[in-house]
C-alpha positions as CSV (number, residue, x, y, z in Angstrom):
1,M,167.7,-158.5,-78.5
2,K,166.0,-155.2,-79.3
3,L,164.0,-155.4,-76.1
4,N,167.2,-155.8,-74.1
5,K,168.7,-152.7,-75.7
6,L,165.5,-150.8,-75.0
7,I,165.5,-151.8,-71.3
8,T,169.2,-151.0,-71.0
9,A,168.7,-147.5,-72.6
10,A,165.7,-146.8,-70.3
11,A,167.7,-147.8,-67.3
12,L,170.6,-145.5,-68.3
13,L,168.2,-142.6,-68.9
14,M,166.6,-143.1,-65.5
15,A,170.0,-143.3,-63.8
16,A,171.1,-140.1,-65.5
17,A,167.9,-138.1,-64.6
18,P,168.4,-135.8,-61.6
19,A,166.6,-136.6,-58.4
20,L,163.6,-134.4,-57.9
21,A,162.9,-135.3,-54.2
22,A,163.8,-132.7,-51.6
23,N,166.2,-133.5,-48.8
24,W,164.4,-131.9,-45.8
25,V,166.6,-131.5,-42.8
26,Y,164.8,-130.9,-39.4
27,V,165.8,-127.7,-37.6
28,T,163.3,-127.0,-34.7
29,T,159.8,-127.0,-33.4
30,N,158.2,-123.8,-32.2
31,D,156.0,-123.3,-29.1
32,V,152.7,-124.0,-31.0
33,G,154.0,-127.3,-32.5
34,S,155.1,-126.2,-36.1
35,D,158.1,-128.1,-37.3
36,Y,160.8,-126.3,-39.4
37,Y,163.0,-127.9,-42.1
38,Y,165.3,-126.7,-44.9
39,D,166.0,-128.5,-48.1
40,S,169.8,-129.1,-48.1
41,D,169.8,-129.8,-51.9
42,T,168.6,-126.2,-52.6
43,I,171.1,-124.2,-50.6
44,Q,172.9,-121.6,-52.7
45,R,175.7,-119.5,-51.3
46,S,177.0,-116.2,-52.5
47,G,179.3,-114.4,-50.1
48,N,177.4,-113.9,-46.8
49,Q,174.0,-114.8,-48.4
50,V,172.3,-118.1,-48.4
51,T,169.2,-118.8,-50.5
52,F,167.2,-122.0,-49.8
53,W,163.7,-123.6,-49.5
54,Q,162.1,-123.9,-46.0
55,K,159.2,-126.1,-45.1
56,T,157.0,-125.5,-42.1
57,D,154.7,-128.4,-41.1
58,H,151.7,-126.8,-39.3
59,S,149.7,-130.0,-38.9
60,R,149.9,-129.8,-35.1
61,D,149.5,-126.0,-34.9
62,K,145.8,-125.2,-34.6
63,T,146.4,-121.4,-34.7
64,V,147.0,-121.3,-38.5
65,K,144.8,-122.4,-41.5
66,E,147.7,-123.9,-43.5
67,R,148.7,-127.5,-43.1
68,E,152.1,-126.8,-44.6
69,S,154.1,-123.9,-46.0
70,I,157.1,-124.1,-48.4
71,D,158.9,-120.8,-48.6
72,R,162.0,-119.6,-50.5
73,Y,164.3,-117.4,-48.3
74,R,167.5,-115.5,-48.6
75,F,169.4,-115.1,-45.4
76,D,172.3,-112.7,-44.9
77,C,174.5,-114.6,-42.4
78,A,176.7,-111.6,-41.4
79,M,173.8,-109.1,-41.0
80,R,171.5,-111.7,-39.4
81,T,168.6,-110.8,-41.7
82,R,166.2,-112.7,-43.9
83,T,164.1,-111.9,-47.0
84,L,161.1,-113.9,-48.0
85,L,161.2,-114.5,-51.8
86,Q,158.4,-116.9,-52.5
87,V,155.7,-118.7,-50.5
88,T,153.3,-121.6,-51.1
89,N,150.7,-122.5,-48.6
90,Y,149.0,-125.9,-48.6
91,Y,145.6,-126.3,-47.0
92,P,143.9,-129.4,-45.5
93,D,141.2,-129.4,-48.3
94,G,143.9,-129.9,-50.9
95,N,144.0,-126.3,-52.2
96,N,147.2,-124.3,-52.3
97,E,148.2,-120.8,-53.0
98,S,151.6,-119.4,-54.2
99,Y,153.1,-116.0,-54.4
100,T,156.5,-114.8,-55.6
101,F,157.6,-111.4,-54.3
102,S,158.9,-108.9,-56.9
103,T,162.2,-107.3,-56.0
104,Y,160.5,-104.1,-54.9
105,E,158.2,-106.1,-52.6
106,Q,161.0,-108.0,-50.9
107,K,161.6,-106.7,-47.4
108,E,164.8,-107.6,-45.5
109,N,164.0,-108.2,-41.8
110,A,166.2,-108.8,-38.8
111,V,166.1,-112.4,-37.5
112,I,164.6,-112.2,-34.0
113,P,166.7,-113.9,-31.3
114,D,165.3,-117.1,-29.7
115,T,162.9,-117.9,-32.5
116,A,162.6,-120.6,-35.2
117,G,164.0,-118.0,-37.6
118,E,167.2,-117.8,-35.6
119,S,167.4,-121.6,-35.4
120,M,167.1,-121.7,-39.2
121,L,169.7,-119.0,-39.7
122,E,172.2,-120.9,-37.5
123,A,171.4,-124.1,-39.4
124,V,171.8,-122.8,-42.9
125,C,174.7,-120.3,-42.2
126,R,177.1,-123.0,-40.9
């Protein structure tokens, strides 16, 4: 009887726990083979601004050292600009490096037309 209650309690706890997996949505592939995704579960909107996590799969791109990058961006949909907030690079040897930009280090840049950045802007600003 106690075992049944324990199993039921554990099942309820697991059902109530938030999902930790990302929901990566494919956006585009650039000219050198890198695939771009955004995590639809992390999109936060405030006025014209959208903040989200972006994943870039570089596994087919031999021009970069990273196998994958996961970056946090803030896009201004009206101004068509983006600001990099945080970056984590994953390397083929299993190492990774992360950096969070302080407010004074954050630079707002125009999104360049006909690039993966513009495709991402169009995807997350819908």
